[in-house]
C-alpha positions in Angstrom: 34.3 -32.6 20.8 30.6 -31.6 20.9 28.1 -34.2 19.8 25.8 -33.8 16.8 22.9 -32.7 19.1 25.0 -30.0 20.7 25.9 -28.6 17.3 22.3 -28.6 16.2 21.3 -26.7 19.4 24.1 -24.2 18.9 23.1 -23.7 15.3 19.5 -23.3 16.2 20.2 -20.7 18.9 22.5 -18.8 16.4 19.7 -18.9 13.8 17.2 -17.6 16.4 19.5 -14.8 17.5 20.1 -13.8 13.8 16.3 -13.8 13.0 15.5 -11.7 16.1 18.3 -9.3 15.1 16.8 -9.0 11.6 13.3 -8.4 12.9 14.6 -5.8 15.4 16.6 -3.9 12.7 13.6 -4.0 10.3 11.3 -2.4 12.9 13.9 0.2 13.8 14.5 1.0 10.2 10.7 1.4 9.6 10.4 3.6 12.7 13.3 5.8 11.6 12.0 6.1 8.0 8.5 7.1 9.1 9.8 9.5 11.7 11.9 11.3 9.0 9.0 11.6 6.7 6.6 12.7 9.5 9.1 15.4 10.5 9.4 16.5 6.8 5.6 16.8 6.4 5.3 18.6 9.8 7.8 21.2 8.7 6.0 21.6 5.4 2.7 22.1 7.3 4.3 24.9 9.3 5.6 26.5 6.2 2.2 26.4 4.6 0.6 27.9 7.7 3.1 30.7 7.6 2.3 31.3 3.9 -1.4 31.3 4.8 -0.9 34.0 7.5 1.2 36.0 5.0 -1.6 35.7 2.4 -4.2 36.8 5.0 -2.1 39.8 5.9 -1.8 40.7 2.2 -5.6 40.3 1.7 -5.4 37.4 -0.7 -8.2 35.1 0.5 -8.0 32.6 -2.4 -4.4 32.0 -1.8 -5.0 31.8 2.0 -7.6 29.1 1.4 -5.2 27.1 -0.8 -2.4 27.3 1.8 -4.9 26.3 4.5 -5.7 23.1 2.6 -2.1 22.4 1.9 -1.2 22.9 5.6 -4.1 20.6 6.6 -3.0 17.9 4.1 0.6 18.0 5.3 -0.5 17.8 8.9 -2.6 14.8 8.2 0.2 13.0 6.4 2.6 13.9 9.2 0.2 12.4 11.8 0.0 9.2 9.8 3.8 8.8 9.5 4.3 9.7 13.2 1.7 7.1 14.2 3.7 4.4 12.4 7.0 5.7 13.8 5.7 5.4 17.3 4.4 1.9 16.7 6.4 0.1 13.9 4.1 -2.9 14.0 1.5 -0.9 12.2 1.5 -1.0 8.4 2.9 1.8 6.3 0.4 4.5 5.5 -1.7 3.6 2.5 -1.6 5.3 -0.9 -3.1 7.8 -1.4 -1.8 9.3 1.8 -4.9 11.4 2.3 -8.4 11.2 0.8 -10.7 14.0 -0.1 -13.1 12.9 2.6 -10.3 13.3 5.3 -9.4 16.6 3.9 -12.9 18.0 3.4 -11.8 20.2 0.6 -12.4 20.7 -3.1 -10.5 18.1 -5.0 -9.5 20.7 -7.6 -7.4 22.5 -5.0 -5.4 19.3 -4.3 -4.8 18.7 -8.0 -3.4 22.3 -8.5 -6.4 23.5 -10.5 -8.6 26.4 -9.5 
């Protein structure tokens, strides 16, 4: 029958393994979550770029500018999520996900007003 010290050592090792598993799963979940949202925003950026090209072809410069801003915003957000997905030790992207300074655009475009 194991002594008290052996039981304490076994219990400590079990606790350490459980804690390491918890940390590993937490980081994996964070990476998976951010990768999913990064991919979503990357696809949204491509969609907006296609809409921009369509607006340019149809000679609608105002709509083309709005789609350009939306594409840039989606691309910036995707980059932030992919950065966290590739290194889960980084914090989640801050809210707001993008600022007007990063975007370099008229804030009314982002709010849906023209």
